[in-house]
N, C-alpha and C positions, 0 to 999 in steps of 0.2 A: 672165571664163569659163562655160564650164556647166556645168550642176548639174541633177537631180532634185531638185524642191522640191515640197510640201506645206505649202499656204497655209491650209488647214482638212484636218479628219478626214475619211476618206471609204475609197471603195476605193478602192483603187489607181489604178486604169482611169481612172477619176475627178477624185482626189485632186491626183496625183501629174504634173508640168510638168517637161517639160525648157527650160529658161529659163538668157539669158544674167544672172550676180548678180555683184558686185561680188568679188575675188579676194582671201578672208580673210589676214590679218596677223597674226602668232602674236602672242601675248602674253608678259608676264612668265614664262619654265618652260614655254613650248611650243618646237615646230618647225611648218614650216611642208610638208607630203608632197604632192608630185607624185602620186598616187597609179596605180598600174599593174595592181591587179587588189582586186576584193572583191567578198564571197561574195552569191548569192543565197540568202536564208532563208523556208522557207514561211511557220514563225510570228513570229521576233522582224520582218520587213520588212514582211509585210503586216498583221499585225497592229499591227504599230507603225504603220503609216502608219493605221488604221482608229481609233486613239489608246488601244491596250489599255493601253499602259503609260504615259502620262505626260499629263499638264493640259494647259490651252490656253496652256502661259505654255511651251510647250515649239516653238508655232508662231511664225514658221516654220521647219519642220523640211527637211534632208535626210538622209534613210537611209543607211543601209551602214556593217554592218558586221566590226572586224578588215580594215582596209584597209591594203592592203603599198604602200610604191613609196619612191620617194626623197628625200632630204632635199633642198628648196630654200633655203632658210632657216632659221635655229634667233633664237629668242628670248632677252630678257638672262634671263642666270641661270642658261642651259643652257652645262654646260661638258663632257659628256662626249661630244656628239655633233654630227657639222660638218656642211655641204651636203657633198652627193655621196654620205651613209651609203647604202643599202641595206637598210631595216628595215619590219617590221611592228609593227603594231600591236594589242596587245591590250582591247578597249574594255571591259570593263570597269575602272571606276574607284572603288577605295574609297574612304570616308571617312576611313581610318586613325585615325580617333577613339572608332569606338564596342569596349565590350568586345571582339567577335571579333578586331578591326583591332589590339587592343594583345596580343592574346592569338597573336597571328601565322595565326591562320585567318581573314581575311580574305575568303575566295571566302564566306564566309558574313553578310559585312556586310553589315545592311539598309537603310544608306541609300547601297548602291553606285550609282551612275549608267552609265551606258550611251552613249558614239559613237554615232549614229545615230539613239538615241531624245531624250535630254535633251538631247544638243548635236548641232549639224551632224558628219552621219558622209560615208560615203567612195563617195556616187555624185555624184561631180563631180572637176571634169580637179584640183583643190588642196583639200585640209583643213586645220586647224590644230589640232594634237592634244597633251594635256598630252607633255613629253618625259620623264619617269618610265612612260611607257606604250607606251612602245616598245622592241622589242628590233632586235639589230642581226642581219640573216642571216646564217647561214651562207654559204658560197662557193656550195657545189653546189643549193642550196634554190631554185628559183624564185618572184618572186612570187607566182603563180597557186597554187603549190603551200605557200608559207608562209601565204596567206590562209587553204585551209582546213584546212592542221594548227592555225593557234591558234583558230578556229571549231570546230573536234569535239576535236583533241589533246587539251589541259587539260581541256576537261570527261570524255568518257573517263578519263582517267586517277583524277582525281577520286571520278568517281564508284566505277572498279573498285577502283582500289589505297585510296583514303583511304575513302571511306564504307564501299564492303564488306568493303576486308581480303582480297581475292582472292588466295589460295595456291597453289603449283604444286598439280600436281594433283590438281585440285578445275574441278566442272563450271561450264559459264557455257553459256545460253540466251541471246540476242544475236535482240532482234526488232527489226523495220522493219531486218533486217540490213543492207541494200545501201542503205539513207540515209545524207545524209552522217554522221549523228555512228553510226551500227547500222555501218555501214562500217567506222569508227574502234576501234568497240567492238570488231569483229572482233579486229582486230590491239592493238591492248590488252591483249586478253586473253590473245592465244597469248604478247604480252611476259612478260606476266606467268605463263605455264604451265601454262597451263588448257588443257582440253580445251574444245574448241568446238560448240555447234549455232548453226545461222543460222538463224534464222525468218523466212519471208519473204511475202508474196504472191503470188509469183507461182512458174513454175518458170525461167524464168529471171534472176530477182532473187536467188533461191536458186544461182544457179548462178554469180551473179557474187560475190555473197558466197564461195563456197568458193574460186574463184579466191583472195580474200584471206589463206586462211589459213583458212577456218573445219573443221572436221575433220565434220561432219555439216551437213546441210541437211532443213528442214522448208516444204513451203508452208502455207502456213496456212488457205488457202483450199480446198485440195485432200483433206485431211487432216484427221485428229483432232491439234491437239497436244499434247495434254495426253501419252492412248496411245500417242503417237508417242516422245515424249522418252522415258518407261517404259519403250518397249521398247530404244530403244538405249542409254538407261544401265542396262536389267537390271532394269528396275523400282525403280530407289533413287530418282530424279530429281535434280533439277542444284542446286547449292549455291547460284549463281547467277543469278536473271535480271537482264538489263541491260534495259530498259523503256524505251521512251521514245514512243509510238505513245498510250499512255491510251484506248485506243477499248472501247469495253462487251463487245464479243464475243469479243477475242482476251483482254483483259486475264487473264480469271477461268479460260482454259483456260493462262495461263501461270502463276499462279499456283498454280494446282494441279501444275504440273510442278517444283515445287520442293520438295527434301526436306528431312526432320526437320534442321531451326534452318537454313534455309535463307534469302538474302535475296533484300530484290527492290529494287534501284533504280532510280530514276526521275526521268525528268527530259522535259519537254515532253509534250503534249498536245490535239499539229493529229488526234487520232483522238476527241474529244469532251470528254473530260478528268473527264468522270461517268462513273465503275465501280464494278460490286457486288464485295463484301468478302467472302469468304464468312470471315467474325469467330472461327466455331468452326475452324475449319480453324487458322487464326491464330495462337490459342492451344495449342491442341491438342496441334500439328507445332512450338512455340516459334518460329513465323516470324518474321523484320524485314522493314516495309517504307519505307523511306529514301530520301525523297523528298531532291533538291537541284539544287542549279542553278550557272552560273558555275564560277571555279576560281579560284587562286590565282599569282603570279607563279613559284610554282619547278613547278608542272605546265607554267606554258606555256612556262619554258623548258628542262622535261624533255621535251613533244613534239617540241619543235624539235632537240634534238639527236638521238631517237631517229629523227626524218625525216632529216635531213643524213647522221646513218648510212644512208640505205636502208632501214633495219624497219618506218618508218608509210608507205604511200601514200596521198597523198590524191589522190581517188577524183575527180579534174577533168573532167568531161562535157565540158563545151565553154567557152572563154570568148569573152567578145560583147562589141564596142565597148557605148559607154552608150546607145546612143539605142536599142539592141537589149533594154533591161530589161524595159518593158513585152509582149516574148516571152520572156525569163526567166520571168514572173512566169505567164504565161501555161501555160509546157510545166510548173514544176513546180506548180503551181495542178493539171493533171491524173494528176498523181501516177505520173507512165509517166520521170521521170528518175532513172537508177544513175547514183551519184556527185552530183557537184556541179558547179552553175554557177557560173560566174566573171564579173564584169564587169570591161574595160579602161580607163579612161575616158580613156588615151592611146592605144588604137587607130581610127585613123580608118575 
């Protein structure tokens, strides 16, 4: 089969090569998936190939997270899945042994591994994955929609519902609101009954977020983000900031837009990751900053159900064949893609 494989860590343009490699066979408790969709991700894929998430024992590696496809064969010990089923894979595999897993909070498992980082992922025609990581697709969801939903839907639910405890009637500022996670956050916040302000770095990206349901929009490159949020909310500020950029220029403005006793939830750091924090504002206004990543199976199943009902739109920018993966990486590197790029290795 064909797969993009890295035999050393480095920039994807240099380290990744499209090769003919042996087709994997499913082990005990695994299924072999014929991949029809896998998302392209700025942080997880590019930084993963650079070796930021795993050691040399993970080489050679095939990146590609949350693949969706058709089960080709099943390994020993798999009872609930069979060939021909359409499934999507939750790439995060918890250890099921630490105190977080035993308490039912496997989203916080510190020992979790990732398909596409610690074991071969979906930038290949076939991939072997744990059966326990597979979820059967609702009939109305395409492979591409399912892959994008799995990449961002569970995380948005975990952050806004599980961590921030967002309640109906509250105000939310979603940063990076036209990106994959941000656009999902806009929709999840609306599902939870919030009033949503979309923050993005270009007018067309603000308009895209508004088309997904955001009530208000702010171009934080041309307007003062804090002042605009205060104006829109009548001077009060927002109850929750959904932050997924960690940019030192936009973070302080978003943080200052929080109302008294507000919560900032954050995942992602493609804006740099090191930001200033106004500690005086933090304690005087009883604010909370909550960092989290991943999601549990309950969040994943809930996201798929919402998407199947047509209430969570997967913003797919384009579906491309496997050979065009370098083009996809170049496009997201330019930061001009609204929505998500998807690779379909079954396309010629």
